[in-house]
N, C-alpha and C positions, 0 to 999 in steps of 0.2 A: 334489897328490892323498894325502891323508892315510886310511890305511887302517884302518879300525876294527876293531877285536876285539872279539870276542862279551861279552867281562867288561864292555866300557865299553858296553855298551847296558844303557838302562835296560830291567826286566823288563816295564814297558807296552809299549814299543816292539818287544821283542822277541818277545812275545806276539803283537802287531798281523803281523809279518813272517811267523811260523808260520802264524798264520789264512791269512794270504793266499799261502803256499805250500799250503795243505791245499785251499784255494777251487780255484785253480789245477790241483791236480793231480786233484781229483773233475771239476770241467770237461773236462779231458782224456779221463780214463774215459768220461764220457759223450759228449763231441761229437770228439773226436781232437784233432788239432795243430793242425787251422785257426783263421782268428781266431776270436775268441771274439766271441757274439752280445752286440752293444750298442745297448741299447734305455733310454728314459727316457719317464715320463706327463710332458706337458708339457698343460695347460689341459683337461688330461681326455682328450686324445687319444695315442695309445700312438703313438711318434715309434722306426723301429731304424733304423741303419748297414746299409747294404749297399755295399761297396765304399767308394768315395769321395760316393755319396751318402746323403740322406737319405729312409727311405720314410715316408709319413705314413699309417699302418695304421687311422686313427679309433678306434673303441673297441673294439677286439681288446683280451682280457683276458689270452689265453693266448699262446703263439708258434706252439701249433697251429692257431689262428686266422687269425693273421698269414700264412701260407704260402698258402693258398689265392688270399687277396686280392692277395697278390703276384704268383701266377702268372696272376692274370686282366689285372694290370698288364702284364704281359710279354708275354701272347697278345692285347691289345688286345682294346677294347669293339666295335668294327666287327666283328672276325674273328668274336666270342663270339656276338653278336647274327646272324649269316650262319649259324650252326651251330645255334643256339635255335630256328628257326624249322622245322626239318627234323624228321624221325620221329624219337622216341628212340633206335632202333634203328641209323638213319643218321646219327646225329651223332657226330661225332668222340670218339673212345674219351676223352678227358681232359674232352667236356663229359659223355658218358656218367657217370664217374666223380662228377664235380659234381653230377651230377642225384641220385644214390643218396645222398651227403652231405646234399643238401638234403632228399630223404625221411626220412634217418634223425634229422635233427633235429626235423621236424615230429611223426614219431612217438615220440619222448622228450618234445615238450613238452604231449604229452597226458595225461600224468600217468605214474604208476609202473606196472609191472608190462610195459612195453613191451620186447618183445626185437628185438634188431637181427640181420635175417637174415644168414647168415654172407655171401653176394655181395655185402653192402652193404658188410661190414668189408673184403673185398677191395677193393672201389674205392676204399674213403677211404683204404686204406693204401696203394693206389696214385697217387691222386693227392697226398696227404701227403708220399709217396717224392719224387717228380718235381718236386714245390715246393720241397722242401726241397734237393735234389741242385743245382738250378738257383740256390737262393739260396748253396750255398757256392760254386760257380762266381762268381757276381757278387761275395761278399763278400771274395773270397781271389785272383783272379784275373780273367778278363774273359767277358763273354757275347757272342759274335760274333751279329750279326743272322741271320744267314746258320741258324745253327744252331736259333733260333726258329723262322725259316722251314720249316726242315726236320722240326722238330717236328710243325707245324703239316698237314705233305702225309703223306697217309695213307701212299704209298707209301713215305716216306723216314721214317716216325714210327717204327719198330721199331728203326732203326741207330741216328737220334739221341736216342731213349731210351736206347737201352743205354751210346753213347757218354758220355751227362750222366751217367748212373751210375757208368761206370768213371772218370770224372774226379773224382766223390766219394770215391770209393773211394782215391785218391789222395793228394787232400787231407785227409783224415781221418788217412791214415798218416803225413803228413808232408813232402810231397813239394811243391814249387811246380811247378804246371802252366803251358807255355805253348804255347797254340793253335797250330796251324800256318797257314802263308797259304793260306787257300780260294782267294784269286785267282790263285794262280800255278800257269800251266796248261803249265811248262816240264817238270812231274816230278810223279809220284806221289808222299805222304808218307804217314805214318802222322798220328794223329788230332793229338797233342801231346806235346811234351818233359815229362818228369815230371824234377825234380832234387830230390833229398832234402835236406832242409833241415840235417841232420846233417852228412852227410860229403860233399854235394857232388858226390854220383856221378849222373849223365846217364842217361834210358832215354828211347827210343823207342818210345811205347805205340800199341797198333793193337785196336779192340776192333771184334768182331764178332758179330752176333747172329743165330742162326738162327730162320725162321720157325715158329710154334706147330704144334704137332701131327706132327711128327716119330716116327716109331717107334724109331729109330735113333741112336744117340749116335756115329755115325761124324763127324768132323769133318775129313777129308780137305782136302774144299772151300774149307771157310774157315781153315785152314792155308795153304794155296797162296796163296789170295788176301790173306792178311796179309804172307807172307814175300813177295809180288813187288814189295814196296810199298817206296820206299826210306827207307832209317834214317841217320840220322847218328849216333846211339849204339847201346847194346846193347838189344836188342827185350825190349818184355814184351809179349805178346799175350793179351787175355781174349778168351773164348768164350762165350756164353750159349748153353747147349744148349740149352735151353727146351722140355723134354720131358716129360709128364705123369706122368713116375715118380716116385713119393713113397717116401721110403727113410727111417728115421733113422738107418741105418750106413749111409755111402758106401761103404765097402769093398766092400758085396756088391751095390751099385748097377749095375744091367744097364748105365746111360748112361756112368758113369766106366769101365765095363771096357772098353766098346765103343768110348770116346773117347782112351783110353791104347792101344790098338791102332791104331787108326788113327796119332798119331804115331809111333808104333815103325816101323811100315810105312814113312812117309814119311821117316826118318830115313835110311832104308838106297837110297832110290830118288828121291825128291822134288828137282827140278832147275829152275832160275830160269834161263831164258835160256841153257839150256845149259850152265850152273854148278851144286856142288852148293849147295841151300839155305843161307843163315845159319842159327847155332844163335840160341834165343831160350827163354826165360821163357812158358809156358804156364799161365793160370790159368784154370781154369775153373768156370763158374759154371753152376747151373740154375733162374734167377730166371723167376717165372712172373707177376708180378703185372704185368705189362702185357698178357698175353693170358686167362691163365685167372683170373678173379675170385673162382669160385664155390667156393673154399676156401679159407679164412682161416687153415688149420692148413697150408698149403703154405709152408716156410721155403726161403731161397735158401740150395741147397747149395754150396760150391766147394771147388775140388779144385786143390792147387798141382803141375804137371807141369813139363817143361823137354824142348826141341827141340835134343839135341845139347848138350847141358849134362850129363854123365854122372853127375857129382858131384852134383847136384841130384837127384837119384834116393834115394827112402828105401831102396832094395836095393844100395847101391853099395856095394863091398867095399873099404873103405878100409882101407889097409897099417899104419897107426899111429893112435893116439889123436889126435899133432899133425897128420897130414893131414885127419883129422875135424874138430879146430877150426879148422883154415886154410880148411877149405871151408865152416864153418858162418859166418866172418867173412867170406868172399868172397860169401856170397849173404845178407848180412845185409840188406839193404834189402828185397828181393824179400819174403825170410821175414817182415820185419815187416808189409809190405803188405798179406800174406794174410792173419795173422794179424788186420789190423785191419778186413778184409772180414769176420769172424766175429764181432767183438767188435761193430762199430757198428752194429748192426743195427737199435738204436730211435732214433725221432726226438725229440729233447727238446722237452719243452712247456713249460718253466718258463724263463724271460729270467734270464740270467745272476745280476742282482743278486738274484735267489732262492735262488739256491744258497749263496750266502753267509750269508744270514740263515738257512737249515735247518741251517747247519753250525754257527751261532753259537749255535743254540738247545741245542745235544748237550750 
């Protein structure tokens, strides 16, 4: 194979390659490191590749329109019909979100000047978020039927919803995820294994979602429940605090201080089957979109902490700059994951070919 130097490439080809690099950089900035959105129009219908399958999204014009249609396919027509005959207040949350979206569309078609209510916007955000996260799993890994069943079960909905969110976080941050065997009755295990696509480093990931309405950020119970699971690799534990405290400054947030106090207290006393509990990275979120839909201004707060990993703490007293650099490199994959959580909070509305068109117009 002959290696071609840049000087041998024509200006036209070089410009094309540079444009492709710019498009890919823009896509990653918007969507993260998962597989790109692959879509085309054929005979007036929008076709979208999801994993190894082609999804016919009909006359959808935007990616935002595709997502709820795809979610409906996953949930199944029969289950949706059973939910729709119920009174709105007793329907599954997903169907309540969908009703809010339909109502919003009807209001907007009545003419200008119509305003969306805050609660409607929150519900639409929740619906699109879940749909997108399921799409990311199907397009980059797999969707187990048992996960969809748990999502439809009200008793398991909260945990399944957060597990799906955590998987999406990992995909966007550049991890391949491998779901654990749910049919294995011989051992408890974490939700999935996350393998960093750059370094190959593997982590066992566990997700815990607290029920809504708690007044304290204490997480001792969730921490114990996560640490007692069998894990083949280094552990990353996600815990959704799910508390209605709203602040733009997480350093002063009451739930953050209470959660950290839980972690530090557990470090000295927590035992698993009589043995010292294993170390773990702990990523805390305060995601409200599954429960508190009355405030669209409620952003997801995220804090990166650790359990028995001292040099991951911001106040760790490094003896030298080299020690600090070595520590930073040692924790790079988890730090990148945390940064991705903060960065990728918007769902793309355009298909990938539109990214290229927009850049070409510059």
